[in-house]
Structures are given as structure tokens and as C-alpha cells.
matplotlib code that plots the C-alpha trace (Angstrom):
import matplotlib.pyplot as plt

x = [0.0, 2.8, 4.4, 1.1, 0.6, 4.1, 3.5, 0.2, 1.9, 4.4, 1.7, -0.2, 2.6, 3.5, 4.6, 7.5, 8.8, 8.6, 10.9, 12.8, 12.1, 14.4, 16.5, 16.6, 19.6, 23.1, 22.9, 25.7, 27.7, 25.7, 28.5, 28.3, 24.5, 23.0, 19.8, 17.4, 15.1, 13.2, 11.3, 8.7, 6.6, 3.5, 3.3, 6.4, 7.4, 10.9, 11.7, 10.0, 13.1, 15.8, 18.4, 16.6, 16.3, 13.3, 13.6, 10.3, 10.6, 13.0, 13.8, 17.1, 16.6, 15.9, 18.7, 21.1, 20.1, 20.7, 23.9, 25.2, 25.2, 24.2, 21.7, 20.0, 18.9, 17.4, 15.4, 11.9, 8.8, 7.4, 4.1, 2.9, 0.4, 0.6, -0.2, 1.7, 4.9, 4.5, 4.0, 7.1, 9.2, 8.4, 8.5, 11.3, 9.0, 7.1, 3.8, 1.7, 3.7, 2.3, -1.3, -1.2, -1.3, -3.4, -4.6, -6.2, -9.2, -11.8, -14.4, -14.4, -16.0, -12.9, -10.1, -7.5, -5.2, -4.9, -1.5, -0.4, 0.7, 4.4, 7.2, 8.1, 11.2, 10.3, 10.0, 13.5, 15.0, 13.3, 15.0, 18.3, 17.3, 15.8, 12.9, 10.5, 8.0, 5.8, 4.7, 2.3, 0.5, 0.1, -2.2, -1.7, -5.0, -7.7, -8.1, -7.0, -4.4, -2.9, -2.7, 0.9, 1.2, 0.5, 2.9, 6.1, 5.8, 6.1, 4.7, 2.3, 1.1, -0.6, -3.2, -4.4, -6.1, -5.1, -5.5, -6.8, -9.7, -8.4, -5.0, -6.4, -9.5, -7.5, -10.5, -11.3, -14.9, -16.0, -14.1, -11.3, -8.4, -6.0, -4.6, -2.1, -1.5, -5.2, -6.6, -8.6, -7.1, -7.8, -4.7, -5.1, -3.1, -1.9, -1.1, 2.5, 3.1, 1.4, 3.5, 6.7, 5.9, 5.3, 8.6, 10.6, 9.0, 9.9, 13.5, 13.7, 12.2, 14.8, 17.6, 16.0, 15.3, 19.0, 20.1, 17.9, 18.2, 21.8, 21.7, 19.2, 19.1, 15.8, 14.0, 11.6, 9.5, 8.2, 5.6, 4.1, 0.8, 2.2, 2.4, -0.6, -3.8, -5.7, -3.3, -3.8, -0.7, -0.9, -2.0, 1.3, 3.3, 0.9, 1.1, 4.9, 5.0, 2.6, 4.5, 7.9, 7.1, 4.9, 3.0, 3.1, 0.1, -2.4, -2.5, 1.2, 1.6, -0.4, 1.7, 5.0, 3.8, 2.8, 6.3, 8.1, 6.1, 7.1, 10.7, 10.6, 9.3, 12.0, 14.4, 12.8, 13.3, 17.0, 17.6, 16.2, 18.7, 21.6, 20.4, 20.2, 23.6, 21.9, 22.8, 26.2, 25.1, 21.6, 21.1, 18.4, 16.6, 14.4, 12.2, 8.6, 6.1, 5.6, 5.7, 3.9, 0.2, -0.7, -3.7, -1.6, 0.9, 3.7, 7.2, 8.3, 11.6, 10.5, 9.7, 6.6, 3.6, 2.6, 1.4, -0.7, 1.0, 3.8, 5.8, 8.9, 7.0, 4.8, 7.6, 10.9, 11.3, 13.7, 15.8, 18.7, 20.4, 22.7, 24.8, 27.7, 29.4, 29.2, 28.4, 30.6, 28.8, 28.0, 28.0, 25.6, 24.4, 22.4, 22.0, 18.4, 16.9, 13.5, 11.8, 11.8, 15.6, 15.7, 14.5, 17.5, 19.9, 18.8, 18.9, 22.5, 23.6, 21.9, 23.8, 20.7, 20.5, 18.6, 15.7, 15.5, 12.6, 12.5, 13.0, 14.7, 18.5, 20.8, 22.8, 24.5, 27.9, 27.0, 26.2, 29.2, 31.6, 32.4, 30.5, 30.2, 28.9, 25.9, 23.7, 22.2, 20.7, 18.3, 14.7, 12.6, 8.8, 5.9, 2.2, -1.0, -4.6, -7.4, -11.2, -13.2, -13.7, -10.0, -9.1, -12.3, -10.6, -7.7, -3.9, -1.3, 2.4, 5.8, 9.3, 12.6, 15.7, 18.9, 18.1, 14.8, 11.4, 8.1, 4.9, 1.1, -0.7, -4.1, -5.3, -6.8, -3.9, -1.0, 2.4, 4.9, 8.7, 11.3, 15.1, 15.6, 19.3, 18.6, 15.1, 14.7, 11.5, 9.8, 8.9, 9.7, 7.8, 9.9, 7.3, 6.9, 10.5, 12.3, 10.1, 12.7, 13.1, 9.4, 8.8, 11.7, 10.3, 6.8, 7.7, 9.6, 6.6, 4.2, 6.2, 6.3, 2.5, 2.1, 4.1, 2.3, -1.0, -0.3, -1.0, -4.6, -5.2, -8.7, -9.6, -10.6, -14.3, -15.3, -12.3, -13.5, -12.0, -11.2]
y = [0.0, 2.4, 1.8, 2.4, 5.6, 6.9, 6.2, 7.9, 11.1, 10.9, 10.4, 13.5, 15.7, 13.6, 10.1, 7.9, 4.5, 1.5, -1.5, -2.8, -6.3, -9.0, -10.3, -14.1, -13.9, -12.6, -8.8, -6.7, -5.0, -2.0, 0.4, -0.4, -0.4, 3.0, 4.3, 4.7, 7.6, 7.2, 10.3, 9.6, 12.5, 12.3, 13.5, 15.6, 16.6, 15.7, 19.4, 20.7, 21.1, 23.7, 21.0, 19.6, 22.9, 24.6, 28.4, 29.3, 26.9, 27.3, 24.0, 24.7, 21.9, 19.1, 20.5, 20.3, 16.8, 15.7, 17.6, 15.8, 12.5, 11.0, 12.6, 10.4, 11.6, 8.3, 7.0, 5.6, 4.9, 1.4, 2.9, 6.4, 6.2, 5.8, 2.3, 0.2, 2.2, 1.9, -1.8, -2.2, 0.0, -2.0, -5.5, -5.3, -6.8, -5.6, -4.3, -6.8, -9.6, -8.0, -7.9, -4.1, -3.1, -0.1, 2.4, 1.0, 3.1, 3.2, 3.0, -0.8, -0.4, 1.6, -0.1, -2.0, -3.8, -6.0, -6.2, -9.9, -11.7, -11.9, -10.1, -6.5, -4.3, -3.5, -7.2, -7.9, -4.9, -5.9, -9.2, -7.3, -5.4, -2.3, -0.5, 0.1, 3.0, 4.6, 8.2, 9.5, 8.0, 4.2, 3.6, -0.1, -1.4, -0.8, -4.5, -5.6, -7.9, -5.1, -2.6, -1.2, -2.8, -6.2, -5.5, -5.0, -1.6, -1.6, 1.8, 3.7, 7.3, 8.5, 8.1, 4.7, 5.9, 7.5, 11.2, 13.7, 15.9, 18.6, 18.9, 20.3, 18.1, 15.1, 13.0, 11.2, 11.0, 12.0, 9.2, 9.7, 7.4, 9.0, 6.4, 6.0, 2.3, 1.1, 4.1, 6.6, 10.1, 13.6, 15.8, 19.4, 21.3, 20.9, 17.3, 18.1, 19.7, 16.9, 14.3, 16.3, 16.7, 13.0, 12.2, 14.5, 13.1, 9.7, 10.6, 12.3, 9.1, 7.0, 8.9, 8.1, 4.5, 4.0, 4.9, 2.0, -0.6, -0.9, 1.3, -0.3, 1.3, 2.6, 2.6, 5.5, 5.6, 9.2, 9.3, 12.8, 13.4, 16.6, 17.9, 15.7, 17.6, 19.4, 22.3, 23.6, 25.3, 27.3, 30.8, 32.4, 30.2, 31.1, 34.8, 34.7, 33.0, 35.4, 38.4, 37.3, 35.8, 38.4, 37.1, 33.5, 31.4, 31.2, 27.4, 27.1, 29.4, 27.0, 24.0, 26.0, 27.1, 23.5, 22.3, 25.0, 24.2, 20.6, 21.6, 23.6, 20.6, 18.3, 20.9, 20.5, 16.7, 17.1, 19.6, 17.1, 14.5, 17.0, 18.1, 14.5, 13.6, 11.1, 12.6, 11.1, 7.5, 8.0, 7.1, 9.5, 8.9, 11.5, 10.6, 10.6, 7.9, 9.0, 12.1, 15.4, 16.1, 17.8, 19.9, 21.3, 22.6, 20.4, 20.8, 17.5, 18.7, 19.2, 15.5, 14.3, 13.3, 13.7, 11.5, 8.6, 8.3, 6.0, 8.8, 10.0, 12.8, 10.2, 7.8, 9.7, 10.9, 13.1, 10.9, 11.4, 9.6, 11.0, 9.0, 11.0, 7.9, 6.0, 8.1, 10.7, 14.1, 15.8, 12.6, 11.8, 8.8, 8.4, 4.6, 3.6, 2.4, 1.6, 2.2, -1.5, -1.5, 0.4, -2.6, -4.9, -1.9, -0.9, -4.5, -4.9, -1.7, -2.9, -6.2, -8.2, -11.1, -10.1, -12.5, -14.7, -14.3, -10.5, -8.5, -5.5, -5.3, -3.7, -0.7, -0.4, -0.6, 2.2, 4.7, 3.7, 4.1, 0.5, 0.1, 2.9, 1.0, -1.1, -3.2, -0.8, -3.6, -4.9, -4.5, -2.2, -2.8, -0.4, -1.0, 0.8, -0.7, 1.7, 2.2, 5.1, 5.5, 5.7, 2.3, 0.4, -1.8, -2.7, -2.2, -0.2, -1.1, 0.0, -1.5, 0.2, -1.8, 0.1, 3.2, 1.9, 2.2, 0.6, 2.0, 2.0, 5.3, 3.6, 0.0, 0.7, 2.4, 0.8, 0.5, 3.4, 3.0, 5.6, 5.8, 7.7, 8.5, 10.1, 11.3, 11.8, 13.8, 11.1, 13.1, 10.5, 7.2, 4.5, 1.7, 1.5, 2.2, -0.1, -3.1, -5.7, -3.7, -3.2, -6.9, -7.8, -5.6, -6.6, -10.3, -9.4, -7.4, -10.2, -12.6, -10.1, -9.7, -13.5, -13.8, -11.0, -12.6, -15.4, -13.0, -12.0, -8.3, -8.4, -8.6, -12.1, -12.6, -12.1, -10.0, -6.9, -3.4, -1.1]
z = [0.0, 0.8, -2.6, -4.4, -2.4, -3.3, -7.0, -7.0, -5.7, -8.5, -11.1, -9.9, -11.3, -14.4, -15.0, -14.0, -15.2, -12.9, -12.4, -15.4, -16.7, -15.5, -18.3, -19.0, -21.3, -20.7, -21.5, -23.0, -20.2, -19.0, -19.7, -23.4, -23.9, -24.8, -23.5, -26.5, -27.1, -30.4, -31.4, -34.1, -35.5, -37.7, -41.3, -41.4, -45.0, -46.1, -46.6, -43.5, -41.3, -41.6, -41.9, -44.9, -46.8, -45.4, -45.5, -43.8, -40.8, -37.9, -36.2, -34.3, -31.7, -34.2, -36.5, -33.6, -32.8, -36.4, -36.7, -33.6, -35.5, -38.8, -41.2, -43.8, -47.2, -48.6, -45.7, -46.4, -44.5, -45.2, -46.2, -47.1, -44.2, -40.4, -39.0, -41.5, -41.0, -37.2, -37.4, -39.5, -37.2, -34.1, -35.7, -38.2, -40.7, -43.7, -42.5, -44.5, -42.7, -39.5, -40.7, -41.1, -44.8, -44.1, -41.5, -38.3, -37.3, -34.6, -37.4, -38.0, -41.4, -42.6, -40.7, -42.7, -40.3, -37.2, -35.5, -35.6, -32.5, -31.8, -30.1, -30.9, -30.4, -26.7, -25.9, -27.1, -25.4, -22.1, -22.3, -22.2, -19.1, -20.7, -19.1, -21.9, -22.2, -24.8, -24.6, -27.2, -30.2, -30.5, -33.5, -33.7, -32.4, -29.8, -28.9, -25.3, -26.7, -28.7, -25.9, -25.6, -22.1, -23.8, -26.7, -24.7, -23.2, -19.4, -19.2, -21.5, -21.4, -24.5, -27.2, -28.4, -31.5, -34.8, -35.3, -32.7, -33.8, -31.5, -29.9, -26.7, -26.3, -27.4, -28.7, -31.8, -33.1, -29.6, -27.8, -25.3, -26.2, -23.8, -21.3, -18.6, -18.9, -18.9, -17.0, -18.9, -18.4, -19.5, -19.0, -19.8, -22.4, -26.0, -26.8, -27.8, -24.5, -22.6, -24.2, -23.6, -20.0, -19.6, -21.4, -19.2, -16.0, -17.2, -17.9, -14.5, -13.0, -14.7, -12.9, -9.5, -10.7, -11.6, -8.1, -6.8, -9.5, -10.6, -13.6, -16.0, -19.5, -20.9, -24.2, -24.5, -27.7, -27.9, -30.6, -31.2, -33.1, -34.5, -37.2, -38.3, -39.0, -37.6, -38.1, -34.6, -33.1, -29.9, -30.6, -29.5, -32.0, -34.9, -34.0, -34.0, -37.4, -39.1, -37.6, -38.6, -42.0, -43.7, -46.7, -45.7, -46.9, -43.9, -44.1, -44.4, -41.4, -39.3, -40.3, -39.8, -36.3, -35.4, -36.5, -34.6, -31.5, -31.9, -32.3, -29.1, -27.3, -28.7, -27.4, -23.9, -24.0, -25.1, -22.4, -19.8, -21.0, -20.6, -17.2, -16.0, -17.4, -19.7, -23.0, -23.7, -23.6, -25.0, -28.6, -30.0, -33.2, -34.9, -37.9, -39.3, -40.1, -43.7, -45.9, -45.5, -45.8, -49.1, -48.0, -45.2, -47.7, -46.5, -48.0, -49.4, -50.6, -54.2, -54.7, -56.4, -54.4, -50.7, -47.8, -49.1, -52.5, -53.6, -55.1, -53.2, -51.5, -49.7, -48.7, -48.3, -44.7, -42.7, -40.3, -38.1, -35.2, -32.5, -29.9, -28.5, -27.2, -30.5, -33.6, -35.1, -35.5, -38.8, -40.8, -43.7, -45.6, -48.8, -48.4, -49.0, -45.8, -44.3, -41.0, -40.3, -40.4, -37.0, -35.1, -35.8, -35.7, -32.2, -31.0, -32.3, -30.6, -27.4, -27.5, -28.2, -30.7, -33.9, -34.3, -37.4, -39.8, -39.9, -43.1, -41.6, -41.9, -39.3, -40.3, -36.9, -38.7, -41.0, -38.2, -36.1, -39.0, -39.5, -42.8, -45.4, -48.4, -47.6, -49.9, -52.4, -54.4, -51.7, -52.9, -50.8, -50.8, -49.9, -49.4, -48.7, -48.4, -48.2, -48.7, -50.2, -53.9, -54.9, -53.5, -52.8, -50.2, -52.5, -52.1, -54.0, -54.0, -54.9, -55.1, -55.3, -56.3, -56.9, -58.9, -60.2, -58.7, -59.8, -58.4, -58.8, -58.2, -57.6, -57.7, -61.1, -62.8, -64.7, -63.1, -63.6, -63.7, -62.8, -62.6, -59.4, -60.0, -63.4, -62.5, -58.7, -59.1, -61.0, -64.1, -66.9, -66.8, -68.3, -68.1, -71.9, -72.8, -70.4, -70.4, -69.2, -65.9, -65.6, -65.9, -63.5, -60.8, -61.4, -60.9, -57.7, -56.4, -57.2, -55.1, -52.3, -52.4, -52.4, -49.2, -47.5, -48.2, -45.7, -42.8, -41.9, -41.7, -40.1, -36.5, -35.5, -34.9, -31.3, -30.3, -28.5, -28.7, -25.8]

ax = plt.figure().add_subplot(projection="3d")
ax.plot(x, y, z, "-o")
ax.set_aspect("equal")
plt.show()
């Protein structure tokens, strides 16, 4: 009772992690294992950071994070929409191999995925002694068996659903999906601020925890809803943007203000790491789940397409990783990589065995300077299943291998072929002029689709939601 009382006092002012899992395998020496802070943002355009060329957005904190380590210029989401990319990130598998080819929604008539059983990244890290926590957006299912606490996260403070209809009310279709573990909560304030406060309280709690528990490392997955629509920045941020950038488009101004508010909050989290002495041995990743939202006037770096499409603007994402103890600052890589590659990479850096049967490939050697070439010929596959008139419940796909990319704009359109080295902005369709390459990639894609079809993507009958 005394322990429960003390924890309730701590939770009144925020949130704190609890006891780390006991490892059943022999972990890497604690001095060599980094803490891991994975910051995932929602619908950030490839060109919507200062360090990726934006001239109307100021993101000094994120820029500083990325300059402190490796910046990626050819990083891809596994899908141009949310849920599939998140499933791939946490599983190390292609999203259709996890039963999530499309967006999971609270509307069961328009939900296109069910997260398959199996261990995820936090499960494997917990076996190595990591304390695991998720702050922010989940978006991988509302069923009890797919609650974050049942999928490897010791602690959860955030939003179970997809988008928020209002960043202050924090509801979706009138329902409150905010939870602290399984408890329904309603914290006041803008969601970006709320998640930052929870993350900082968690980091502060880990300092106290380490003094008691022989220095266990942590894995904090900080998943912001921003800058996903609605474009709802705090009034002070919007006022500053409109005053300092005269003539900016009103819609663009809202997105810029939302991104700059996000940047300020990332800065607060990084400042907490420094204040706690956690920064040197904490590996920090920053990236997005897919490309920028077109109606919000996102900057996708000049690439064709936006979120939801298989063109580069929907798939190519900003990404950077910093680890002062292990990654040289101001480095850069244009190696084509996928979100699912983070899972084996982080496991390798944590000293954990990489499980067999995953499709993600570790690039730990690349970021630590032991491998500068990489496999550029590995095929990269992309998927999206969707409803509405454009898709009618069908899927679209793309595959990139080397310089070539084959894609389908809609389920009812012919495939298009581009040479990304010669034509990075996908202006010249080679499908009719390079038929051998088109046929080769089509055959590869057909086999990939066949393999993905072995995993159910619908919720089993009789399984209730939260």
C-alpha cells in the first residue's frame, strides 16, 4: 500500500517509469549499452526542417540533434500512411507480414489492419534489461491484446487511436483514447506539451530509478501526433510565425507554427537529457512515419507526391540519429533504408541477438563508422490498403531496387517505372521504354505480395476493442 501511495503522488505531477524487466539472457555490459530515445513524428514533410532545406521553418533543436550524429537523405517509410509504418518500425517486418497493410481506425468499417501476435522491439529490449516505455501515439489497435502494455511496453502514457480531432480536447470521433496504462485520463493542455511533460517526467524518474536498480538502461518511444492535421498550433506560435514571415500562406503558417512548437518541445526533452547527465550514452533517433500532408501545404523537398502516395514525397522521410558515445557528428548517408531497419539496428547496438525471420536489416555498422557502403541492391517494398472510392478496399504497391522504382498510383492504374538516379523527381515514366526492368520488378513485387497474403489483416471474430 505504501508503494502504491508513493507512485500515485508521482503520477499527480506527471509520469514515472517502474521496475525494469528481469532479463533471462546474458545482456551486454551495462557500460556499453546505450539508452534509446526514439522520437517519431507524424506526417512531417521531407523538406520541413531547416536542416533539410526549409527556408520558412526554424527548427534549431531538431537540427542540432541531427547535426550531432548522422543525417539520412534516402530514408523511407514502409508505407505512405501511419499504421503500416509503425507496425514495420516495431516489428522489423514488412507491414503486411504483421497484418497491417493499411490504417487501423476506430471505425471498424474503414479499418485496414490487425496487428499480428508476436514479439516486438520493446519485448526484445526488455530481455536485455531495458525498461520500456511509450509516450504518445500508438495507432496499432484498440483490442485488449494489442494494448501497448501487452505488446512489450512496461509503461504507456498516451493516445491509443489514430489522429486527434483537436489537440487540446485530445479526442477522436467524440471518444477519449488517452490512457495512462489502462486508466482513462484527461490531462489538460496541447497534446504536444502533454507528451513532452510525460517524457521529461519519465526521464527524471529513470535517474531516480537507476540509483535504486543498478543502472538499467531505458527505451523511450516518444511518438508525437504533431504535425498531423488538424493544423492547430498554440496561438502564440501562430502569431509569431505570421508576424515574422509576412506574406506566408495562412494554411502554411499554421503548419509551420505547429512544427516550430514541436521543435521547441523536442528541445525541452533534449535539455532534460543534458540536465540529467543522460545525453552522452543515450542514442536519440528522430524521424517521421511518412511524408507530408498535401492539404496542409507540407514541404516534401521538391519530390513528387505527398502523404498517401507511392511517389517519393509520400515515402521519403527526414531521419537522423545521435549518440555522442558511439556516432561521429556531422556525418551523412544516402544509403536507401526503411523504418523496419531500425529494429535490428537498435537490437544490435543494445547487444541483443537479432531475431531470425525479420526482413529489416541492421545498419549499426553504418552509423558507427564500420560500414560505409551497404547493400544498395536490396529491394525495398511499400504497401497501402485503403477504402473510399479511390481504393475500394484494395492495395497499392511500390518497389525500389537500386536506382529503379516501380509504383502503382491507384489499384486501377498501370504501373509506372522511374530511374531515381537520373530522375529523382519522377517526371519521366519508363514503363513503356524499359520493359525488361518493368517486368523484372513486377515479378519481384508479385512474389512479395504473395508472401504478404499469408498473414490475416482483419480482427478475428469475437475479439472486443477497448
